[in-house]
Wavefront OBJ file of the C-alpha trace (Angstrom):
o trace
v 0.000 0.000 0.000
v 2.815 2.398 0.883
v 4.701 1.494 -2.300
v 1.580 2.259 -4.340
v 1.256 5.636 -2.649
v 4.896 6.487 -3.397
v 4.522 5.304 -6.990
v 1.429 7.487 -7.361
v 3.304 10.529 -6.057
v 6.222 9.937 -8.432
v 3.888 9.372 -11.377
v 2.062 12.575 -10.440
v 5.317 14.517 -10.362
v 6.313 13.062 -13.744
v 2.974 14.162 -15.186
v 3.400 17.625 -13.665
v 6.821 17.954 -15.304
v 5.305 17.387 -18.737
v 3.374 20.617 -18.219
v 6.246 22.465 -16.489
v 9.384 21.549 -18.433
v 11.238 24.647 -17.180
v 10.959 23.641 -13.504
v 14.595 22.831 -12.708
v 13.970 21.825 -9.096
v 11.056 19.648 -10.229
v 13.365 17.708 -12.546
v 15.805 17.206 -9.672
v 13.022 15.967 -7.385
v 11.843 13.603 -10.101
v 15.376 12.297 -10.732
v 15.913 11.719 -7.016
v 12.549 9.975 -6.756
v 13.467 7.641 -9.586
v 16.837 6.935 -7.954
v 15.062 5.984 -4.718
v 12.845 3.649 -6.745
v 15.989 2.270 -8.431
v 14.761 3.345 -11.856
v 18.109 4.572 -13.114
v 17.147 5.082 -16.762
v 14.229 7.320 -15.779
v 16.498 9.166 -13.327
v 18.999 9.770 -16.147
v 16.239 11.127 -18.390
v 15.066 13.522 -15.656
v 18.644 14.668 -15.037
v 19.072 15.234 -18.762
v 16.008 17.509 -18.683
v 17.498 19.407 -15.741
v 20.797 19.732 -17.629
v 18.951 21.260 -20.568
v 18.032 24.083 -18.182
v 21.459 24.350 -16.510
v 23.988 22.863 -18.933
v 26.987 24.223 -17.046
v 26.046 22.860 -13.609
v 29.147 20.808 -12.747
v 27.563 18.964 -9.832
v 24.603 17.979 -11.971
v 26.889 16.843 -14.793
v 28.736 14.562 -12.368
v 25.468 13.223 -10.943
v 24.209 12.522 -14.466
v 27.466 10.717 -15.306
v 27.244 8.644 -12.118
v 23.744 7.475 -13.010
v 24.905 6.570 -16.526
v 27.855 4.659 -15.068
v 25.492 2.794 -12.769
v 23.222 1.902 -15.696
v 26.279 0.683 -17.608
v 27.416 -1.700 -14.872
v 30.287 0.501 -13.703
v 31.748 1.177 -17.128
v 32.071 4.749 -18.293
v 30.139 5.284 -21.504
v 30.992 7.992 -24.016
v 28.004 10.043 -22.835
v 29.117 9.766 -19.199
v 32.690 10.684 -20.112
v 31.497 13.725 -22.067
v 29.440 14.890 -19.079
v 32.469 14.421 -16.813
v 34.692 16.387 -19.196
v 32.182 19.243 -19.213
v 32.075 19.175 -15.400
v 35.875 19.146 -15.208
v 36.116 22.149 -17.546
v 33.668 24.022 -15.296
v 35.340 22.887 -12.051
v 38.890 21.638 -12.680
v 39.257 20.652 -9.030
v 36.116 18.508 -8.917
v 37.345 15.314 -7.238
v 34.607 13.025 -8.549
v 35.112 14.223 -12.126
v 38.896 13.750 -11.778
v 38.445 10.262 -10.342
v 36.017 9.145 -13.017
v 37.990 10.722 -15.886
v 41.023 8.810 -14.647
v 38.930 5.652 -14.673
v 37.736 6.419 -18.200
v 41.341 6.864 -19.333
v 42.392 3.609 -17.663
v 39.352 1.839 -19.131
v 40.439 2.896 -22.630
v 44.045 1.852 -21.986
v 45.488 5.344 -21.594
v 47.494 4.735 -18.419
v 49.439 7.996 -18.643
v 46.278 10.089 -18.711
v 44.817 8.064 -15.845
v 48.022 8.553 -13.861
v 47.921 12.308 -14.548
v 44.316 12.681 -13.348
v 44.870 10.600 -10.234
v 48.281 12.053 -9.351
v 46.826 15.565 -9.469
v 43.790 14.465 -7.445
v 45.575 12.566 -4.666
v 47.164 15.499 -2.771
v 43.865 17.401 -2.832
v 42.033 14.681 -0.890
v 41.906 14.587 2.895
v 43.429 11.487 4.474
v 40.021 10.528 5.924
v 38.365 10.689 2.486
v 37.609 7.103 1.355
v 38.341 8.175 -2.209
v 41.993 8.766 -1.263
v 42.587 5.060 -0.576
v 40.766 4.149 -3.783
v 42.906 6.539 -5.823
v 46.081 5.119 -4.249
v 44.998 1.572 -5.120
v 44.187 2.591 -8.678
v 47.561 4.295 -9.106
v 49.362 1.247 -7.724
v 47.470 -0.958 -10.173
v 48.594 1.030 -13.228
l 1 2 3 4 5 6 7 8 9 10 11 12 13 14 15 16 17 18 19 20 21 22 23 24 25 26 27 28 29 30 31 32 33 34 35 36 37 38 39 40 41 42 43 44 45 46 47 48 49 50 51 52 53 54 55 56 57 58 59 60 61 62 63 64 65 66 67 68 69 70 71 72 73 74 75 76 77 78 79 80 81 82 83 84 85 86 87 88 89 90 91 92 93 94 95 96 97 98 99 100 101 102 103 104 105 106 107 108 109 110 111 112 113 114 115 116 117 118 119 120 121 122 123 124 125 126 127 128 129 130 131 132 133 134 135 136 137 138 139 140 141 142
């Protein structure tokens, strides 16, 4: 019963967005709702609509890329990589974009580019940041 109520609310929000395509915060709410429901493809579509309204939003670009990576079983698709590159151009210090762009480089066999991204990222991370250990492991594996 509760699941049906939640589904009805999400469906209602999706319907509302058809009539209010310029509602940026509505698209974010819808994307987050779909993520909670584990409907990644629908979340990606909602994020894409939000990006149409704020194409230079680095945080949103990274979030969009993360959803695409999740959909793709952890592999970084061309669309995800392009979103990450746009985020990195907007915010060169963005740790998540740096991490994922390094992964994309490693995934395509470009170890030097991966090493460059991760070597620049590593000193910027706090020692308590779990990403720091992950970056170290990835560098060691190159």
